[in-house]
NUDO-402100 format. One line per 3 residues: number of its first residue (from 0); for each residue x, y, z of N, C-alpha, C. Coordinates in steps of 0.1 Angstrom, whole numbers. Atoms other than C-alpha are relative to their C-alpha. Example, Ala and Ser with C-alpha at 12.3 -4.5 7.8 and 13.67 -1.06 7.14 Angstrom:
BEGIN
0> 9/-12/0/123/-45/78/9/12/0  -9/-11/0/137/-11/71/-8/11/8
This chain:
BEGIN
0> -1/-2/-15/1865/-945/584/-13/-1/6  14/1/-6/1828/-940/591/-5/-14/-1  5/14/2/1820/-974/576/6/-9/10
3> -7/8/-9/1845/-990/599/-5/2/14  6/-3/-13/1830/-973/630/-14/-7/1  13/6/0/1795/-985/620/1/-15/1
6> -2/14/-1/1808/-1021/615/4/-4/14  -4/3/-14/1825/-1020/649/-11/1/10  12/-2/-9/1794/-1006/666/-10/-12/-2
9> 9/11/3/1772/-1032/649/4/-13/6  -6/13/-6/1796/-1060/660/-2/0/16  2/-1/-15/1795/-1047/696/-14/-2/5
12> 14/2/-4/1757/-1045/697/-4/-15/-1  3/14/1/1755/-1080/684/5/-8/11  -6/8/-10/1779/-1093/709/-7/2/14
15> 6/-3/-12/1762/-1076/738/-14/-6/0  13/7/1/1727/-1088/727/0/-14/1  -2/14/-2/1739/-1123/723/3/-5/14
18> -3/3/-14/1753/-1124/758/-11/2/9  12/-3/-8/1722/-1109/772/-10/-12/-1  9/12/2/1700/-1137/757/5/-12/6
21> -6/12/-5/1724/-1163/768/-2/-1/15  1/0/-14/1718/-1153/804/-14/-2/5  13/2/-4/1681/-1158/804/-2/-14/7
24> 2/13/-5/1670/-1186/827/-9/-9/-8  9/10/6/1654/-1217/814/-11/-3/10  10/3/-10/1621/-1228/830/-7/-13/-5
27> 8/12/2/1601/-1260/832/-14/3/1  15/-2/0/1564/-1262/825/-6/-14/2  8/12/-1/1538/-1288/834/-8/-2/-13
30> 7/3/13/1526/-1303/801/-13/-7/3  12/6/-2/1492/-1316/796/1/-15/1  -3/15/-1/1505/-1352/791/4/-4/14
33> -5/4/-13/1523/-1352/824/-11/3/10  11/-3/-9/1493/-1335/842/-10/-11/0  10/11/2/1469/-1362/828/6/-13/7
36> -6/12/-7/1493/-1389/839/0/1/15  1/-2/-15/1495/-1375/874/-14/-2/5  14/2/-5/1457/-1373/877/-4/-15/-1
39> 4/14/2/1453/-1409/864/7/-9/11  -7/8/-10/1480/-1423/887/-5/3/14  5/-4/-13/1466/-1404/917/-14/-8/2
42> 13/7/-1/1431/-1418/910/2/-15/1  -3/15/0/1445/-1453/904/4/-4/15  -5/3/-14/1462/-1452/939/-12/1/10
45> 11/-1/-8/1431/-1439/956/-11/-11/-2  10/11/3/1408/-1465/939/6/-13/7  -6/13/-6/1433/-1493/950/-2/0/15
48> 2/-1/-15/1429/-1480/986/-16/1/4  14/0/-3/1391/-1480/982/-7/13/1  4/-14/-1/1386/-1442/980/-7/5/-13
51> 6/-7/12/1362/-1423/956/4/15/1  -5/-12/-1/1379/-1391/950/0/9/-13  -3/-9/11/1384/-1360/928/14/3/0
54> -14/-4/1/1419/-1352/916/0/12/-10  -2/-12/8/1428/-1318/903/15/3/-1  -14/-3/1/1462/-1310/888/-1/14/-7
57> -2/-14/6/1471/-1273/882/14/3/-3  -14/-4/4/1501/-1256/866/5/10/9  -7/-9/-8/1524/-1231/879/-7/14/2
60> 8/-11/-2/1499/-1204/876/-14/-2/7  11/5/-7/1473/-1223/895/-13/-1/-9  10/3/10/1453/-1229/863/-3/-14/-1
63> 2/15/1/1436/-1263/860/5/-5/-12  -8/6/12/1455/-1286/837/-7/-14/-2  8/12/1/1436/-1319/844/-8/-3/13
66> 8/3/-11/1408/-1330/866/-8/-13/-3  9/12/1/1390/-1364/872/-8/-1/13  9/3/-12/1361/-1371/895/-5/-14/-2
69> 4/13/0/1356/-1407/902/-15/-3/2  13/4/-2/1323/-1425/900/-3/-1/15  3/2/-15/1307/-1421/935/6/12/8
72> -6/-10/-8/1328/-1391/945/-10/11/0  11/-10/-1/1305/-1363/958/4/13/-7  -2/-12/8/1302/-1331/938/8/10/8
75> -8/-10/-8/1317/-1310/967/15/-3/0  -14/3/1/1350/-1328/962/7/8/-10  -6/-8/9/1357/-1307/932/4/13/5
78> -3/-13/-6/1355/-1275/951/11/-1/10  -10/2/-11/1375/-1288/980/15/-2/-6  -12/2/7/1402/-1300/956/6/13/-6
81> -4/-13/6/1404/-1266/940/6/8/12  -5/-8/-11/1408/-1249/974/14/-6/6  -13/6/-4/1436/-1274/984/11/3/-10
84> -10/-4/10/1454/-1267/951/4/15/2  -3/-14/-2/1451/-1230/957/9/3/12  -8/-1/-12/1465/-1233/992/14/-4/-2
87> -14/5/4/1494/-1254/979/8/10/-8  -7/-10/9/1503/-1229/952/3/13/8  -1/-13/-7/1498/-1198/975/12/-1/10
90> -10/1/-11/1520/-1211/1003/13/-8/-5  -11/8/6/1544/-1233/980/4/-11/10  -3/12/-9/1541/-1263/1004/-13/-9/0
93> 12/9/-2/1517/-1292/1010/-11/8/7  11/-6/-7/1482/-1280/1020/-2/-5/14  3/5/-14/1470/-1283/1056/9/8/10
96> -7/-7/-11/1484/-1273/1089/15/0/-2  -15/0/3/1521/-1263/1088/8/-9/9  -6/10/-9/1529/-1286/1117/-11/-9/6
99> 10/9/-5/1512/-1315/1133/-7/7/13  8/-6/-11/1484/-1305/1157/0/-9/11  2/9/-11/1481/-1317/1192/-12/-8/-1
102> 11/10/1/1458/-1346/1198/-13/8/5  13/-5/-3/1421/-1336/1198/-2/14/-5  2/-13/5/1427/-1302/1182/-2/-1/-15
105> 2/0/14/1413/-1294/1148/6/12/-6  -7/-11/7/1428/-1272/1121/-8/13/0  7/-13/1/1419/-1235/1122/-5/2/-14
108> 6/-2/13/1397/-1222/1094/10/7/-8  -8/-7/9/1414/-1209/1063/-3/15/1  2/-14/-2/1420/-1172/1065/-1/8/-14
111> 1/-6/14/1422/-1165/1027/-10/-6/-7  12/7/8/1390/-1170/1007/6/-8/-12  -5/9/11/1395/-1198/982/9/-10/3
114> -9/10/-4/1417/-1219/1003/-6/-8/11  5/8/-11/1412/-1246/1028/13/-5/8  -11/4/-8/1434/-1256/1057/-1/-15/3
117> 1/14/-1/1433/-1293/1050/11/-7/-9  -9/8/8/1457/-1319/1038/-6/-6/-13  5/6/12/1455/-1333/1003/6/7/-13
120> -7/-7/11/1474/-1307/981/14/-2/2  -15/3/0/1510/-1316/971/6/8/-11  -6/-7/11/1533/-1294/951/7/-9/-10
123> -7/8/10/1547/-1307/919/13/8/-3  -13/-7/0/1584/-1298/918/9/-6/-10  -12/5/7/1613/-1300/894/12/6/7
126> -11/-6/-9/1643/-1297/916/-6/8/12  6/-9/-11/1634/-1268/939/-11/9/-5  10/-8/7/1610/-1252/914/-13/-6/0
129> 14/5/1/1572/-1256/919/-5/3/-14  6/-2/13/1556/-1261/885/-15/-3/0  13/3/-1/1522/-1270/897/-4/-7/14
132> 4/8/-12/1502/-1290/923/-10/-10/-4  11/10/1/1480/-1320/926/-7/0/13  8/0/-12/1451/-1319/950/-11/-11/-1
135> 9/11/-1/1429/-1347/961/-11/2/11  11/-1/-10/1395/-1347/979/-9/-12/-1  10/11/0/1372/-1375/989/4/-12/9
138> -5/11/-9/1393/-1400/1010/-5/3/14  4/-2/-13/1383/-1404/1046/12/6/8  -11/-7/-8/1410/-1379/1058/10/5/-10
141> -9/-7/9/1433/-1354/1042/14/-7/-1  -12/7/0/1463/-1375/1051/0/-12/-11  2/10/11/1449/-1403/1028/0/6/-14
144> 0/-8/13/1443/-1377/1000/14/3/-4  -14/-3/3/1479/-1366/1003/8/-12/-3  -8/12/3/1493/-1401/1003/-3/-5/-15
147> 3/4/14/1475/-1408/969/8/9/-9  -7/-9/9/1490/-1377/954/15/-2/1  -14/3/-2/1525/-1384/968/4/-13/-7
150> -4/12/6/1525/-1419/956/0/1/-16  0/-2/14/1516/-1408/921/12/9/-5  -12/-8/3/1543/-1381/921/13/-9/1
153> -11/9/-1/1568/-1408/932/1/-9/-11  0/9/11/1558/-1431/905/4/7/-13  -3/-8/12/1561/-1404/878/12/9/2
156> -11/-8/-3/1593/-1389/892/10/1/-12  -9/0/11/1613/-1398/861/-6/10/-11  6/-9/10/1589/-1375/840/1/14/5
159> 0/-13/-6/1594/-1346/864/15/5/2  -15/-5/0/1631/-1337/855/2/11/-9
């Protein structure tokens, strides 16, 4: 009788623990191979447009995954790319002003240290989940930085599923 109770109890525990593990969500991560491909495609697009830039790809924890600085890109572009990536990950949206600014008005300064209120950082998403960001600095305008990043993500969309 006692043995039967233990067997039933063990079976119930195994059933409960199996169903609990089955309910854990799955998650996507940004792999090194995909991060490097994003960095290279972004650089290629900016080069084709005649821009010397730095490209930084970060993972979902805002940790650097891949970075390239083109020949002729100034040293300061590495720090600006880092600030754009941080702003992108912090706000979970493209870096820069949240809405178009009126003509002649400049973007306000960043209020959080380590971020910059400039375009050029774009989230890397799988569905609705942000798994990282790509940030570009060095083109003559943040809109051009963002265009390079967006073009690379569109080209590699099949690898972001």
